[in-house]
C-alpha positions in Angstrom: 23.1 -262.1 48.6 22.5 -265.0 46.4 20.0 -266.4 48.9 17.9 -263.2 48.4 17.8 -263.8 44.7 16.3 -267.3 45.6 13.9 -265.7 47.9 12.9 -263.1 45.4 12.2 -265.8 42.7 10.0 -267.7 45.1 8.2 -264.6 46.1 7.5 -263.7 42.6 6.2 -267.2 41.8 4.0 -267.1 44.8 2.6 -263.7 43.7 2.0 -264.8 40.2 0.1 -267.8 41.5 -2.2 -265.8 43.7 -0.4 -266.7 47.0 -0.1 -263.1 47.9 0.1 -263.4 51.6 2.9 -265.8 51.3 4.6 -263.6 48.8 4.4 -260.5 51.0 6.1 -262.5 53.8 9.1 -263.2 51.6 9.2 -259.7 50.1 9.2 -258.4 53.8 12.1 -260.6 54.6 14.0 -259.3 51.7 13.6 -255.7 52.6 14.2 -256.3 56.2 17.5 -257.9 55.3 18.5 -255.5 52.5 16.2 -252.5 52.4 17.7 -251.1 49.1 17.2 -254.5 47.4 17.3 -253.9 43.6 17.1 -250.2 44.1 13.8 -250.3 45.8 12.1 -253.2 43.8 11.6 -255.1 47.0 9.5 -252.4 48.3 7.7 -252.0 45.1 6.8 -255.7 44.9 5.8 -255.7 48.6 3.5 -252.6 47.8 1.8 -254.6 45.1 1.2 -257.5 47.4 -0.3 -255.2 50.2 -2.4 -253.6 47.6 -3.8 -256.9 46.4 -4.5 -257.8 50.1 -6.2 -254.5 50.7 -3.6 -253.2 53.1 -3.7 -249.9 51.4 -1.9 -247.8 54.1 1.1 -250.2 53.9 0.8 -250.4 50.1 1.1 -246.6 49.7 4.0 -246.5 52.3 5.9 -249.2 50.3 5.3 -247.4 47.1 6.8 -244.2 48.5 9.8 -246.0 50.0 10.6 -247.6 46.6 10.7 -244.1 45.2 13.2 -243.0 47.8 15.7 -245.4 46.1 14.8 -244.3 42.5 12.8 -241.1 42.5 12.5 -240.8 38.8 12.0 -244.3 37.9 8.8 -244.4 35.7 7.7 -247.8 36.7 7.7 -246.8 40.5 6.1 -243.5 39.7 3.5 -245.2 37.7 2.8 -247.7 40.3 2.2 -245.0 42.8 0.0 -242.9 40.4 -2.1 -246.0 39.5 -2.4 -246.9 43.2 -3.6 -243.4 44.1 -5.9 -243.3 41.1 -7.6 -246.4 42.4 -7.5 -245.9 46.1 -6.4 -242.4 46.9 -7.4 -238.8 46.6 -7.7 -237.5 43.1 -5.6 -234.6 43.8 -2.8 -236.6 45.0 -3.1 -239.0 42.1 -3.1 -236.0 39.8 0.3 -234.8 41.2 1.7 -238.3 40.9 0.6 -238.6 37.3 2.2 -235.1 36.7 5.5 -236.7 37.9 5.0 -239.7 35.6 4.4 -237.3 32.8 7.5 -235.3 33.4 9.6 -238.4 33.4 7.9 -239.8 30.3 8.5 -236.5 28.5 12.2 -236.5 29.6 12.5 -240.0 28.2 10.9 -239.2 24.9 8.2 -241.8 25.7 5.4 -240.6 23.5 3.1 -243.5 24.5 3.8 -242.8 28.1 3.0 -239.2 27.7 -0.3 -239.9 25.9 -1.3 -242.3 28.7 -0.5 -239.8 31.4 -2.5 -237.1 29.6 -5.5 -239.4 29.5 -5.2 -240.2 33.1 -4.8 -236.5 33.9 -7.8 -235.5 32.0 -9.9 -238.3 33.8 -8.6 -237.3 37.2 -9.3 -233.6 36.4 -12.9 -234.5 35.7 -13.1 -236.3 38.9 -12.0 -233.2 40.8 -14.3 -230.9 38.8 -11.6 -229.2 36.5 -12.1 -228.3 33.0 -9.8 -229.7 30.3 -8.4 -226.3 30.0 -7.5 -226.3 33.7 -5.9 -229.7 33.4 -3.7 -228.6 30.5 -2.7 -225.4 32.4 -1.6 -227.4 35.4 0.3 -229.8 33.0 2.1 -226.8 31.4 3.0 -225.3 34.9 4.5 -228.6 36.1 6.5 -229.2 32.9 7.8 -225.6 33.1 9.4 -226.4 36.4 
């Protein structure tokens, strides 16, 4: 396992220096050897690489895989929501941001709640919903 820590450090260094293809290869090696690495962080980092490389289908799949390990982790939820906001369908992004909102509210993260609501309003406009409709959908989701 210690060698995986070394591989992860190298992958992060490569990713941070813009060598995304090489970083993706190392993150792939990590998740191939230990799929649950850092409770999904390997897949999350791999998703970011794939997104930067324009491999959007693979990126979305990796974001979702990371969430299987930690379904209520706000970082993973936020990553998927942001990805969908930029590259996906507005309705799917809206649903993802509703999940981030629910977790942020449960964590008493007022800044996170505020950011989510801002994103939800913007996505609602993209879909053609009024602000009242957006808040109705927010209320419905938080009531569940």
